[in-house]
TITI-700039 format. One record per residue (C-alpha): residue number from 0; x, y, z. Coordinates in nm, 2 decimals, decimal comma. Example, Ala and Ser with C-alpha at 12.3 -4.5 7.8 and 13.67 -1.06 7.14 Angstrom:
2
k = 0 | xx = 1,23 | yy = -0,45 | zz = 0,78
k = 1 | xx = 1,37 | yy = -0,11 | zz = 0,71
This chain:
423
k = 0 | xx = -1,61 | yy = 3,98 | zz = 1,40
k = 1 | xx = -1,48 | yy = 3,63 | zz = 1,50
k = 2 | xx = -1,20 | yy = 3,51 | zz = 1,28
k = 3 | xx = -1,27 | yy = 3,20 | zz = 1,07
k = 4 | xx = -1,06 | yy = 2,90 | zz = 1,17
k = 5 | xx = -0,87 | yy = 2,76 | zz = 0,87
k = 6 | xx = -0,79 | yy = 2,39 | zz = 0,87
k = 7 | xx = -0,41 | yy = 2,36 | zz = 0,84
k = 8 | xx = -0,25 | yy = 2,17 | zz = 0,56
k = 9 | xx = -0,04 | yy = 2,18 | zz = 0,25
k = 10 | xx = -0,19 | yy = 2,07 | zz = -0,08
k = 11 | xx = -0,13 | yy = 2,17 | zz = -0,44
k = 12 | xx = -0,46 | yy = 2,35 | zz = -0,52
k = 13 | xx = -0,77 | yy = 2,39 | zz = -0,30
k = 14 | xx = -0,98 | yy = 2,47 | zz = -0,61
k = 15 | xx = -0,95 | yy = 2,10 | zz = -0,70
k = 16 | xx = -1,18 | yy = 2,01 | zz = -0,40
k = 17 | xx = -1,51 | yy = 1,99 | zz = -0,59
k = 18 | xx = -1,36 | yy = 1,74 | zz = -0,84
k = 19 | xx = -1,21 | yy = 1,54 | zz = -0,55
k = 20 | xx = -1,54 | yy = 1,52 | zz = -0,37
k = 21 | xx = -1,71 | yy = 1,37 | zz = -0,67
k = 22 | xx = -1,43 | yy = 1,11 | zz = -0,71
k = 23 | xx = -1,44 | yy = 1,03 | zz = -0,34
k = 24 | xx = -1,82 | yy = 0,97 | zz = -0,37
k = 25 | xx = -1,76 | yy = 0,75 | zz = -0,67
k = 26 | xx = -1,50 | yy = 0,54 | zz = -0,48
k = 27 | xx = -1,75 | yy = 0,51 | zz = -0,19
k = 28 | xx = -1,99 | yy = 0,32 | zz = -0,42
k = 29 | xx = -1,73 | yy = 0,03 | zz = -0,42
k = 30 | xx = -1,66 | yy = 0,05 | zz = -0,05
k = 31 | xx = -1,98 | yy = -0,08 | zz = 0,12
k = 32 | xx = -1,81 | yy = -0,22 | zz = 0,42
k = 33 | xx = -1,66 | yy = 0,12 | zz = 0,50
k = 34 | xx = -2,00 | yy = 0,27 | zz = 0,44
k = 35 | xx = -2,15 | yy = 0,03 | zz = 0,70
k = 36 | xx = -1,87 | yy = 0,11 | zz = 0,95
k = 37 | xx = -1,92 | yy = 0,49 | zz = 0,89
k = 38 | xx = -2,28 | yy = 0,46 | zz = 0,99
k = 39 | xx = -2,19 | yy = 0,25 | zz = 1,29
k = 40 | xx = -1,91 | yy = 0,48 | zz = 1,40
k = 41 | xx = -2,13 | yy = 0,78 | zz = 1,35
k = 42 | xx = -2,37 | yy = 0,64 | zz = 1,61
k = 43 | xx = -2,13 | yy = 0,47 | zz = 1,86
k = 44 | xx = -1,84 | yy = 0,73 | zz = 1,83
k = 45 | xx = -1,58 | yy = 0,47 | zz = 1,93
k = 46 | xx = -1,29 | yy = 0,71 | zz = 1,85
k = 47 | xx = -1,43 | yy = 1,01 | zz = 2,04
k = 48 | xx = -1,13 | yy = 1,23 | zz = 2,12
k = 49 | xx = -0,87 | yy = 1,00 | zz = 1,96
k = 50 | xx = -0,58 | yy = 1,19 | zz = 1,80
k = 51 | xx = -0,47 | yy = 1,00 | zz = 1,49
k = 52 | xx = -0,19 | yy = 1,07 | zz = 1,24
k = 53 | xx = -0,19 | yy = 0,87 | zz = 0,92
k = 54 | xx = 0,09 | yy = 0,84 | zz = 0,66
k = 55 | xx = -0,09 | yy = 0,69 | zz = 0,37
k = 56 | xx = -0,13 | yy = 0,72 | zz = -0,01
k = 57 | xx = -0,36 | yy = 1,02 | zz = -0,04
k = 58 | xx = -0,62 | yy = 0,88 | zz = -0,27
k = 59 | xx = -1,00 | yy = 0,88 | zz = -0,30
k = 60 | xx = -1,01 | yy = 0,54 | zz = -0,11
k = 61 | xx = -0,79 | yy = 0,68 | zz = 0,17
k = 62 | xx = -1,03 | yy = 0,98 | zz = 0,19
k = 63 | xx = -1,32 | yy = 0,74 | zz = 0,26
k = 64 | xx = -1,11 | yy = 0,58 | zz = 0,55
k = 65 | xx = -1,04 | yy = 0,93 | zz = 0,68
k = 66 | xx = -1,41 | yy = 1,03 | zz = 0,67
k = 67 | xx = -1,50 | yy = 0,70 | zz = 0,85
k = 68 | xx = -1,25 | yy = 0,77 | zz = 1,13
k = 69 | xx = -1,38 | yy = 1,13 | zz = 1,16
k = 70 | xx = -1,73 | yy = 1,00 | zz = 1,18
k = 71 | xx = -1,62 | yy = 0,79 | zz = 1,48
k = 72 | xx = -1,50 | yy = 1,10 | zz = 1,66
k = 73 | xx = -1,13 | yy = 1,09 | zz = 1,57
k = 74 | xx = -0,92 | yy = 1,41 | zz = 1,53
k = 75 | xx = -0,68 | yy = 1,32 | zz = 1,26
k = 76 | xx = -0,41 | yy = 1,46 | zz = 1,03
k = 77 | xx = -0,28 | yy = 1,30 | zz = 0,71
k = 78 | xx = 0,04 | yy = 1,30 | zz = 0,51
k = 79 | xx = 0,16 | yy = 1,12 | zz = 0,20
k = 80 | xx = 0,35 | yy = 0,79 | zz = 0,22
k = 81 | xx = 0,50 | yy = 0,83 | zz = -0,12
k = 82 | xx = 0,60 | yy = 1,15 | zz = -0,31
k = 83 | xx = 0,42 | yy = 1,04 | zz = -0,63
k = 84 | xx = 0,11 | yy = 0,87 | zz = -0,50
k = 85 | xx = -0,10 | yy = 1,17 | zz = -0,39
k = 86 | xx = -0,42 | yy = 1,25 | zz = -0,59
k = 87 | xx = -0,42 | yy = 1,63 | zz = -0,55
k = 88 | xx = -0,80 | yy = 1,66 | zz = -0,59
k = 89 | xx = -0,86 | yy = 1,41 | zz = -0,31
k = 90 | xx = -0,61 | yy = 1,60 | zz = -0,08
k = 91 | xx = -0,79 | yy = 1,93 | zz = -0,15
k = 92 | xx = -1,13 | yy = 1,77 | zz = -0,08
k = 93 | xx = -1,02 | yy = 1,64 | zz = 0,25
k = 94 | xx = -0,92 | yy = 1,99 | zz = 0,35
k = 95 | xx = -1,27 | yy = 2,10 | zz = 0,27
k = 96 | xx = -1,40 | yy = 1,83 | zz = 0,50
k = 97 | xx = -1,19 | yy = 1,98 | zz = 0,78
k = 98 | xx = -0,92 | yy = 1,72 | zz = 0,78
k = 99 | xx = -0,56 | yy = 1,85 | zz = 0,78
k = 100 | xx = -0,36 | yy = 1,71 | zz = 0,48
k = 101 | xx = 0,00 | yy = 1,75 | zz = 0,40
k = 102 | xx = 0,06 | yy = 1,60 | zz = 0,05
k = 103 | xx = 0,14 | yy = 1,72 | zz = -0,30
k = 104 | xx = 0,19 | yy = 1,49 | zz = -0,59
k = 105 | xx = 0,56 | yy = 1,50 | zz = -0,71
k = 106 | xx = 0,69 | yy = 1,67 | zz = -0,39
k = 107 | xx = 1,06 | yy = 1,65 | zz = -0,33
k = 108 | xx = 1,23 | yy = 1,46 | zz = -0,05
k = 109 | xx = 1,26 | yy = 1,76 | zz = 0,18
k = 110 | xx = 0,89 | yy = 1,84 | zz = 0,14
k = 111 | xx = 0,80 | yy = 1,48 | zz = 0,19
k = 112 | xx = 0,97 | yy = 1,46 | zz = 0,53
k = 113 | xx = 0,85 | yy = 1,81 | zz = 0,63
k = 114 | xx = 0,49 | yy = 1,68 | zz = 0,57
k = 115 | xx = 0,56 | yy = 1,38 | zz = 0,80
k = 116 | xx = 0,68 | yy = 1,62 | zz = 1,07
k = 117 | xx = 0,36 | yy = 1,83 | zz = 1,02
k = 118 | xx = 0,15 | yy = 1,52 | zz = 1,07
k = 119 | xx = 0,34 | yy = 1,43 | zz = 1,38
k = 120 | xx = 0,29 | yy = 1,78 | zz = 1,52
k = 121 | xx = -0,06 | yy = 1,66 | zz = 1,57
k = 122 | xx = 0,08 | yy = 1,47 | zz = 1,87
k = 123 | xx = -0,10 | yy = 1,14 | zz = 1,78
k = 124 | xx = -0,22 | yy = 0,88 | zz = 2,02
k = 125 | xx = -0,26 | yy = 0,64 | zz = 1,73
k = 126 | xx = -0,05 | yy = 0,61 | zz = 1,41
k = 127 | xx = -0,16 | yy = 0,46 | zz = 1,08
k = 128 | xx = 0,13 | yy = 0,39 | zz = 0,85
k = 129 | xx = 0,20 | yy = 0,26 | zz = 0,50
k = 130 | xx = 0,57 | yy = 0,18 | zz = 0,49
k = 131 | xx = 0,66 | yy = 0,27 | zz = 0,85
k = 132 | xx = 0,80 | yy = 0,62 | zz = 0,77
k = 133 | xx = 0,57 | yy = 0,79 | zz = 1,02
k = 134 | xx = 0,66 | yy = 0,54 | zz = 1,29
k = 135 | xx = 1,03 | yy = 0,56 | zz = 1,24
k = 136 | xx = 1,02 | yy = 0,95 | zz = 1,23
k = 137 | xx = 0,82 | yy = 0,94 | zz = 1,55
k = 138 | xx = 1,08 | yy = 0,72 | zz = 1,71
k = 139 | xx = 1,36 | yy = 0,95 | zz = 1,60
k = 140 | xx = 1,19 | yy = 1,26 | zz = 1,75
k = 141 | xx = 1,33 | yy = 1,30 | zz = 2,10
k = 142 | xx = 1,05 | yy = 1,30 | zz = 2,36
k = 143 | xx = 0,77 | yy = 1,24 | zz = 2,11
k = 144 | xx = 0,67 | yy = 0,90 | zz = 2,24
k = 145 | xx = 0,51 | yy = 0,91 | zz = 2,58
k = 146 | xx = 0,23 | yy = 0,75 | zz = 2,78
k = 147 | xx = -0,02 | yy = 0,92 | zz = 2,55
k = 148 | xx = 0,08 | yy = 0,71 | zz = 2,25
k = 149 | xx = -0,14 | yy = 0,41 | zz = 2,25
k = 150 | xx = -0,04 | yy = 0,22 | zz = 1,94
k = 151 | xx = -0,06 | yy = 0,20 | zz = 1,57
k = 152 | xx = -0,14 | yy = 0,01 | zz = 1,25
k = 153 | xx = 0,08 | yy = -0,08 | zz = 0,95
k = 154 | xx = -0,05 | yy = -0,14 | zz = 0,60
k = 155 | xx = 0,24 | yy = -0,29 | zz = 0,40
k = 156 | xx = 0,47 | yy = -0,59 | zz = 0,39
k = 157 | xx = 0,77 | yy = -0,35 | zz = 0,37
k = 158 | xx = 0,65 | yy = -0,16 | zz = 0,68
k = 159 | xx = 0,60 | yy = -0,48 | zz = 0,88
k = 160 | xx = 0,95 | yy = -0,60 | zz = 0,79
k = 161 | xx = 1,09 | yy = -0,27 | zz = 0,93
k = 162 | xx = 0,88 | yy = -0,28 | zz = 1,24
k = 163 | xx = 0,96 | yy = -0,64 | zz = 1,32
k = 164 | xx = 1,33 | yy = -0,55 | zz = 1,29
k = 165 | xx = 1,27 | yy = -0,26 | zz = 1,54
k = 166 | xx = 1,09 | yy = -0,50 | zz = 1,78
k = 167 | xx = 1,37 | yy = -0,76 | zz = 1,74
k = 168 | xx = 1,63 | yy = -0,50 | zz = 1,83
k = 169 | xx = 1,43 | yy = -0,37 | zz = 2,12
k = 170 | xx = 1,38 | yy = -0,03 | zz = 1,95
k = 171 | xx = 1,00 | yy = -0,04 | zz = 1,91
k = 172 | xx = 0,84 | yy = 0,17 | zz = 2,18
k = 173 | xx = 0,47 | yy = 0,11 | zz = 2,13
k = 174 | xx = 0,25 | yy = -0,17 | zz = 1,99
k = 175 | xx = 0,16 | yy = -0,20 | zz = 1,62
k = 176 | xx = -0,11 | yy = -0,41 | zz = 1,46
k = 177 | xx = 0,01 | yy = -0,57 | zz = 1,13
k = 178 | xx = -0,30 | yy = -0,49 | zz = 0,92
k = 179 | xx = -0,11 | yy = -0,61 | zz = 0,62
k = 180 | xx = -0,11 | yy = -0,96 | zz = 0,75
k = 181 | xx = -0,49 | yy = -0,98 | zz = 0,79
k = 182 | xx = -0,64 | yy = -1,25 | zz = 0,57
k = 183 | xx = -0,90 | yy = -0,99 | zz = 0,44
k = 184 | xx = -0,60 | yy = -0,77 | zz = 0,34
k = 185 | xx = -0,32 | yy = -0,96 | zz = 0,18
k = 186 | xx = -0,53 | yy = -1,23 | zz = 0,02
k = 187 | xx = -0,72 | yy = -0,96 | zz = -0,17
k = 188 | xx = -0,55 | yy = -0,62 | zz = -0,16
k = 189 | xx = -0,20 | yy = -0,76 | zz = -0,22
k = 190 | xx = -0,30 | yy = -1,01 | zz = -0,48
k = 191 | xx = -0,60 | yy = -0,87 | zz = -0,67
k = 192 | xx = -0,54 | yy = -0,50 | zz = -0,60
k = 193 | xx = -0,16 | yy = -0,49 | zz = -0,67
k = 194 | xx = -0,21 | yy = -0,73 | zz = -0,97
k = 195 | xx = -0,47 | yy = -0,52 | zz = -1,15
k = 196 | xx = -0,33 | yy = -0,17 | zz = -1,06
k = 197 | xx = 0,03 | yy = -0,26 | zz = -1,15
k = 198 | xx = -0,08 | yy = -0,38 | zz = -1,50
k = 199 | xx = -0,30 | yy = -0,06 | zz = -1,52
k = 200 | xx = -0,01 | yy = 0,17 | zz = -1,43
k = 201 | xx = 0,23 | yy = 0,02 | zz = -1,69
k = 202 | xx = -0,04 | yy = 0,02 | zz = -1,95
k = 203 | xx = -0,13 | yy = 0,39 | zz = -1,90
k = 204 | xx = 0,23 | yy = 0,50 | zz = -1,91
k = 205 | xx = 0,34 | yy = 0,29 | zz = -2,21
k = 206 | xx = 0,03 | yy = 0,18 | zz = -2,40
k = 207 | xx = 0,21 | yy = -0,15 | zz = -2,47
k = 208 | xx = 0,03 | yy = -0,47 | zz = -2,59
k = 209 | xx = 0,08 | yy = -0,73 | zz = -2,32
k = 210 | xx = 0,00 | yy = -1,03 | zz = -2,54
k = 211 | xx = 0,31 | yy = -1,21 | zz = -2,64
k = 212 | xx = 0,54 | yy = -1,00 | zz = -2,42
k = 213 | xx = 0,79 | yy = -1,18 | zz = -2,20
k = 214 | xx = 0,72 | yy = -1,03 | zz = -1,85
k = 215 | xx = 0,96 | yy = -1,10 | zz = -1,57
k = 216 | xx = 0,81 | yy = -1,07 | zz = -1,22
k = 217 | xx = 1,07 | yy = -1,04 | zz = -0,95
k = 218 | xx = 0,93 | yy = -1,18 | zz = -0,64
k = 219 | xx = 0,64 | yy = -1,43 | zz = -0,58
k = 220 | xx = 0,48 | yy = -1,31 | zz = -0,26
k = 221 | xx = 0,11 | yy = -1,22 | zz = -0,26
k = 222 | xx = 0,17 | yy = -0,91 | zz = -0,47
k = 223 | xx = 0,39 | yy = -1,10 | zz = -0,72
k = 224 | xx = 0,13 | yy = -1,37 | zz = -0,75
k = 225 | xx = -0,13 | yy = -1,11 | zz = -0,84
k = 226 | xx = 0,09 | yy = -0,94 | zz = -1,10
k = 227 | xx = 0,19 | yy = -1,27 | zz = -1,26
k = 228 | xx = -0,17 | yy = -1,38 | zz = -1,27
k = 229 | xx = -0,29 | yy = -1,06 | zz = -1,43
k = 230 | xx = 0,00 | yy = -1,04 | zz = -1,68
k = 231 | xx = -0,08 | yy = -1,40 | zz = -1,79
k = 232 | xx = -0,44 | yy = -1,31 | zz = -1,82
k = 233 | xx = -0,34 | yy = -1,03 | zz = -2,07
k = 234 | xx = -0,16 | yy = -1,29 | zz = -2,28
k = 235 | xx = 0,20 | yy = -1,24 | zz = -2,16
k = 236 | xx = 0,46 | yy = -1,51 | zz = -2,12
k = 237 | xx = 0,54 | yy = -1,48 | zz = -1,75
k = 238 | xx = 0,88 | yy = -1,56 | zz = -1,60
k = 239 | xx = 0,92 | yy = -1,55 | zz = -1,22
k = 240 | xx = 1,24 | yy = -1,50 | zz = -1,03
k = 241 | xx = 1,27 | yy = -1,58 | zz = -0,66
k = 242 | xx = 1,52 | yy = -1,64 | zz = -0,38
k = 243 | xx = 1,28 | yy = -1,85 | zz = -0,17
k = 244 | xx = 1,28 | yy = -2,22 | zz = -0,29
k = 245 | xx = 0,92 | yy = -2,27 | zz = -0,16
k = 246 | xx = 0,78 | yy = -1,97 | zz = -0,35
k = 247 | xx = 0,98 | yy = -2,06 | zz = -0,66
k = 248 | xx = 0,83 | yy = -2,41 | zz = -0,64
k = 249 | xx = 0,49 | yy = -2,27 | zz = -0,60
k = 250 | xx = 0,54 | yy = -2,05 | zz = -0,91
k = 251 | xx = 0,65 | yy = -2,36 | zz = -1,11
k = 252 | xx = 0,34 | yy = -2,55 | zz = -1,00
k = 253 | xx = 0,13 | yy = -2,24 | zz = -1,09
k = 254 | xx = 0,25 | yy = -2,29 | zz = -1,45
k = 255 | xx = 0,52 | yy = -2,01 | zz = -1,47
k = 256 | xx = 0,88 | yy = -2,03 | zz = -1,59
k = 257 | xx = 1,12 | yy = -1,99 | zz = -1,31
k = 258 | xx = 1,49 | yy = -1,90 | zz = -1,36
k = 259 | xx = 1,77 | yy = -1,68 | zz = -1,21
k = 260 | xx = 1,72 | yy = -1,31 | zz = -1,28
k = 261 | xx = 2,04 | yy = -1,28 | zz = -1,47
k = 262 | xx = 1,92 | yy = -1,54 | zz = -1,72
k = 263 | xx = 1,57 | yy = -1,38 | zz = -1,74
k = 264 | xx = 1,73 | yy = -1,04 | zz = -1,80
k = 265 | xx = 1,86 | yy = -1,15 | zz = -2,14
k = 266 | xx = 1,51 | yy = -1,24 | zz = -2,27
k = 267 | xx = 1,26 | yy = -1,02 | zz = -2,09
k = 268 | xx = 1,06 | yy = -0,74 | zz = -2,24
k = 269 | xx = 0,90 | yy = -0,60 | zz = -1,92
k = 270 | xx = 1,05 | yy = -0,63 | zz = -1,58
k = 271 | xx = 0,84 | yy = -0,57 | zz = -1,26
k = 272 | xx = 1,00 | yy = -0,57 | zz = -0,92
k = 273 | xx = 0,78 | yy = -0,65 | zz = -0,62
k = 274 | xx = 1,01 | yy = -0,78 | zz = -0,34
k = 275 | xx = 1,06 | yy = -0,50 | zz = -0,09
k = 276 | xx = 1,44 | yy = -0,55 | zz = -0,13
k = 277 | xx = 1,74 | yy = -0,35 | zz = -0,24
k = 278 | xx = 1,89 | yy = -0,34 | zz = -0,59
k = 279 | xx = 1,70 | yy = -0,64 | zz = -0,72
k = 280 | xx = 1,78 | yy = -0,52 | zz = -1,08
k = 281 | xx = 2,14 | yy = -0,40 | zz = -1,07
k = 282 | xx = 2,43 | yy = -0,35 | zz = -1,30
k = 283 | xx = 2,48 | yy = -0,71 | zz = -1,41
k = 284 | xx = 2,12 | yy = -0,75 | zz = -1,52
k = 285 | xx = 2,11 | yy = -0,40 | zz = -1,68
k = 286 | xx = 2,42 | yy = -0,48 | zz = -1,89
k = 287 | xx = 2,26 | yy = -0,78 | zz = -2,06
k = 288 | xx = 1,90 | yy = -0,65 | zz = -2,12
k = 289 | xx = 1,79 | yy = -0,62 | zz = -2,48
k = 290 | xx = 1,72 | yy = -0,29 | zz = -2,65
k = 291 | xx = 1,38 | yy = -0,15 | zz = -2,55
k = 292 | xx = 1,33 | yy = -0,34 | zz = -2,22
k = 293 | xx = 1,09 | yy = -0,17 | zz = -1,98
k = 294 | xx = 1,16 | yy = -0,14 | zz = -1,61
k = 295 | xx = 0,89 | yy = -0,09 | zz = -1,35
k = 296 | xx = 0,86 | yy = -0,13 | zz = -0,97
k = 297 | xx = 0,56 | yy = -0,19 | zz = -0,76
k = 298 | xx = 0,74 | yy = -0,23 | zz = -0,43
k = 299 | xx = 0,71 | yy = 0,04 | zz = -0,17
k = 300 | xx = 1,04 | yy = 0,22 | zz = -0,21
k = 301 | xx = 1,23 | yy = 0,32 | zz = -0,53
k = 302 | xx = 1,54 | yy = 0,11 | zz = -0,45
k = 303 | xx = 1,45 | yy = -0,22 | zz = -0,61
k = 304 | xx = 1,58 | yy = -0,10 | zz = -0,95
k = 305 | xx = 1,93 | yy = 0,05 | zz = -0,91
k = 306 | xx = 1,89 | yy = 0,39 | zz = -1,07
k = 307 | xx = 2,25 | yy = 0,48 | zz = -0,99
k = 308 | xx = 2,37 | yy = 0,18 | zz = -1,18
k = 309 | xx = 2,14 | yy = 0,26 | zz = -1,47
k = 310 | xx = 2,26 | yy = 0,62 | zz = -1,48
k = 311 | xx = 2,63 | yy = 0,51 | zz = -1,47
k = 312 | xx = 2,58 | yy = 0,28 | zz = -1,77
k = 313 | xx = 2,41 | yy = 0,55 | zz = -1,97
k = 314 | xx = 2,53 | yy = 0,83 | zz = -2,19
k = 315 | xx = 2,19 | yy = 1,00 | zz = -2,23
k = 316 | xx = 1,86 | yy = 1,03 | zz = -2,05
k = 317 | xx = 1,53 | yy = 1,19 | zz = -2,17
k = 318 | xx = 1,17 | yy = 1,20 | zz = -2,08
k = 319 | xx = 0,98 | yy = 1,04 | zz = -2,37
k = 320 | xx = 0,63 | yy = 1,01 | zz = -2,22
k = 321 | xx = 0,47 | yy = 1,10 | zz = -1,89
k = 322 | xx = 0,63 | yy = 0,86 | zz = -1,63
k = 323 | xx = 0,87 | yy = 0,71 | zz = -1,90
k = 324 | xx = 1,24 | yy = 0,80 | zz = -1,91
k = 325 | xx = 1,46 | yy = 0,66 | zz = -2,18
k = 326 | xx = 1,82 | yy = 0,57 | zz = -2,08
k = 327 | xx = 2,06 | yy = 0,53 | zz = -2,37
k = 328 | xx = 2,34 | yy = 0,30 | zz = -2,27
k = 329 | xx = 2,70 | yy = 0,33 | zz = -2,39
k = 330 | xx = 2,65 | yy = 0,05 | zz = -2,64
k = 331 | xx = 2,34 | yy = 0,22 | zz = -2,79
k = 332 | xx = 2,08 | yy = 0,00 | zz = -2,63
k = 333 | xx = 1,78 | yy = 0,19 | zz = -2,48
k = 334 | xx = 1,61 | yy = 0,09 | zz = -2,15
k = 335 | xx = 1,29 | yy = 0,26 | zz = -2,02
k = 336 | xx = 1,24 | yy = 0,33 | zz = -1,65
k = 337 | xx = 0,89 | yy = 0,40 | zz = -1,54
k = 338 | xx = 0,79 | yy = 0,66 | zz = -1,28
k = 339 | xx = 1,14 | yy = 0,70 | zz = -1,15
k = 340 | xx = 1,13 | yy = 0,35 | zz = -1,01
k = 341 | xx = 0,85 | yy = 0,44 | zz = -0,77
k = 342 | xx = 0,52 | yy = 0,26 | zz = -0,72
k = 343 | xx = 0,40 | yy = 0,24 | zz = -1,08
k = 344 | xx = 0,04 | yy = 0,16 | zz = -0,98
k = 345 | xx = 0,00 | yy = 0,48 | zz = -0,78
k = 346 | xx = 0,24 | yy = 0,71 | zz = -0,97
k = 347 | xx = 0,10 | yy = 0,64 | zz = -1,31
k = 348 | xx = -0,25 | yy = 0,52 | zz = -1,23
k = 349 | xx = -0,50 | yy = 0,54 | zz = -0,94
k = 350 | xx = -0,37 | yy = 0,26 | zz = -0,72
k = 351 | xx = -0,59 | yy = -0,03 | zz = -0,60
k = 352 | xx = -0,95 | yy = -0,05 | zz = -0,70
k = 353 | xx = -1,18 | yy = 0,08 | zz = -0,42
k = 354 | xx = -1,34 | yy = -0,26 | zz = -0,38
k = 355 | xx = -1,03 | yy = -0,43 | zz = -0,23
k = 356 | xx = -0,93 | yy = -0,12 | zz = -0,03
k = 357 | xx = -1,27 | yy = -0,14 | zz = 0,12
k = 358 | xx = -1,16 | yy = -0,45 | zz = 0,32
k = 359 | xx = -0,81 | yy = -0,32 | zz = 0,40
k = 360 | xx = -0,94 | yy = 0,01 | zz = 0,53
k = 361 | xx = -1,22 | yy = -0,15 | zz = 0,72
k = 362 | xx = -0,94 | yy = -0,34 | zz = 0,91
k = 363 | xx = -0,77 | yy = -0,01 | zz = 0,98
k = 364 | xx = -1,08 | yy = 0,15 | zz = 1,12
k = 365 | xx = -1,18 | yy = -0,14 | zz = 1,34
k = 366 | xx = -0,83 | yy = -0,19 | zz = 1,47
k = 367 | xx = -0,80 | yy = 0,18 | zz = 1,55
k = 368 | xx = -1,13 | yy = 0,16 | zz = 1,76
k = 369 | xx = -1,01 | yy = -0,17 | zz = 1,91
k = 370 | xx = -0,68 | yy = -0,03 | zz = 2,02
k = 371 | xx = -0,82 | yy = 0,30 | zz = 2,14
k = 372 | xx = -1,08 | yy = 0,13 | zz = 2,36
k = 373 | xx = -0,86 | yy = -0,14 | zz = 2,53
k = 374 | xx = -0,87 | yy = -0,10 | zz = 2,90
k = 375 | xx = -0,51 | yy = -0,23 | zz = 2,94
k = 376 | xx = -0,23 | yy = -0,10 | zz = 2,71
k = 377 | xx = -0,06 | yy = -0,36 | zz = 2,50
k = 378 | xx = 0,32 | yy = -0,41 | zz = 2,54
k = 379 | xx = 0,54 | yy = -0,28 | zz = 2,26
k = 380 | xx = 0,54 | yy = -0,55 | zz = 1,99
k = 381 | xx = 0,40 | yy = -0,63 | zz = 1,64
k = 382 | xx = 0,06 | yy = -0,80 | zz = 1,67
k = 383 | xx = -0,17 | yy = -0,97 | zz = 1,43
k = 384 | xx = -0,52 | yy = -0,83 | zz = 1,35
k = 385 | xx = -0,76 | yy = -0,99 | zz = 1,61
k = 386 | xx = -0,93 | yy = -1,28 | zz = 1,45
k = 387 | xx = -1,28 | yy = -1,15 | zz = 1,53
k = 388 | xx = -1,20 | yy = -0,83 | zz = 1,33
k = 389 | xx = -1,07 | yy = -1,02 | zz = 1,03
k = 390 | xx = -1,38 | yy = -1,24 | zz = 1,03
k = 391 | xx = -1,61 | yy = -0,94 | zz = 1,08
k = 392 | xx = -1,47 | yy = -0,77 | zz = 0,77
k = 393 | xx = -1,52 | yy = -1,09 | zz = 0,57
k = 394 | xx = -1,88 | yy = -1,12 | zz = 0,69
k = 395 | xx = -1,96 | yy = -0,76 | zz = 0,61
k = 396 | xx = -1,81 | yy = -0,78 | zz = 0,26
k = 397 | xx = -2,01 | yy = -1,09 | zz = 0,18
k = 398 | xx = -2,32 | yy = -0,93 | zz = 0,31
k = 399 | xx = -2,27 | yy = -0,63 | zz = 0,09
k = 400 | xx = -2,24 | yy = -0,86 | zz = -0,21
k = 401 | xx = -2,57 | yy = -1,03 | zz = -0,12
k = 402 | xx = -2,39 | yy = -1,36 | zz = -0,05
k = 403 | xx = -2,48 | yy = -1,59 | zz = 0,25
k = 404 | xx = -2,28 | yy = -1,88 | zz = 0,37
k = 405 | xx = -2,33 | yy = -2,18 | zz = 0,60
k = 406 | xx = -2,27 | yy = -2,20 | zz = 0,97
k = 407 | xx = -2,14 | yy = -2,50 | zz = 1,16
k = 408 | xx = -2,39 | yy = -2,67 | zz = 1,39
k = 409 | xx = -2,30 | yy = -2,70 | zz = 1,76
k = 410 | xx = -2,22 | yy = -3,06 | zz = 1,71
k = 411 | xx = -2,00 | yy = -2,99 | zz = 1,41
k = 412 | xx = -1,81 | yy = -2,72 | zz = 1,60
k = 413 | xx = -1,75 | yy = -2,96 | zz = 1,89
k = 414 | xx = -1,63 | yy = -3,23 | zz = 1,66
k = 415 | xx = -1,37 | yy = -3,01 | zz = 1,50
k = 416 | xx = -1,24 | yy = -2,91 | zz = 1,84
k = 417 | xx = -1,22 | yy = -3,26 | zz = 1,97
k = 418 | xx = -0,92 | yy = -3,50 | zz = 1,97
k = 419 | xx = -1,16 | yy = -3,79 | zz = 1,94
k = 420 | xx = -1,22 | yy = -3,75 | zz = 1,57
k = 421 | xx = -1,30 | yy = -4,05 | zz = 1,37
k = 422 | xx = -1,58 | yy = -4,26 | zz = 1,23
């Protein structure tokens, strides 16, 4: 009797697959662009034979991307891009769909990196990353990058910063498309997705009333804009801290209070870091925070709130609710750290709504097909999403919403491209 082939992977519990499949189906309802691409890919098979390794948050939305890539002919393996972001039922469901997955919610650091190595054992031609951990691990693996590696995509601001640093230092060995910088990604995913899901994660873990709270948003990039907007919509008094004078000025003109973080630390009730930087909230800020202050992070890594400084200032720590740890300081004040300083929107909630991930993942799918089918390989560098792909995602999203827009006439188009403008 022929032995049945078992799809490799490492998930928490395969019995969760039926529940995961239902949730993947539910998310798909809000992802019409990816549905359209899945139908198109199923017919055209633009990724036939492509080996793809993806290091992403293993959620129901990511599952829909994976199924789209598979429909296009890709042979792919997935691992988690954050130890707390995996939805175990979605991971189990993907194994049932025949896609190798290496991800367990709450995995320790050693397991996290072993899962990345497992995904790289797939010998990818294309990488899809969320934070650049997969790319950096691939670069550190001797002999892993060869002529078979075509390129990759990066989903996050943090990852793009790392990759551009690698390119600047001459360390980047293959081309990467900065999906994060697509207009149909950061204008919507970063602003509306991060804004809503961050507020959702903090609400689920604390059940606080936002109205009347002084909420300090550290960082006013696209994600910070979204969080500030949603917090104000819930009735909070929003304070923004920034190091960029232009972004600080924008926050002022958007109607927020702007001040140094050390000053805001004395009056804030809830602090949300979203900078991608290191030790944004550190010992000086922690020492002056009032009793009961809540600390949350929505940046990619758990380094924005200095946990060592918080531990050093404390005499006692206890888990008081799921994803809420109470630190009692030496002077008796209590500070509350959420989700161990990790991505609060994915650790304590479900991440971005499927509707915005629809556009982000459509960019990923189209960029993967674009890169795989180029006749000439791109030199190692960080590239923008091709304008035609960005525009196509916008068109498909509008079409799925039943919205039509105008088109320029030939004469209008020629006028806008001419230097002889005027009356």
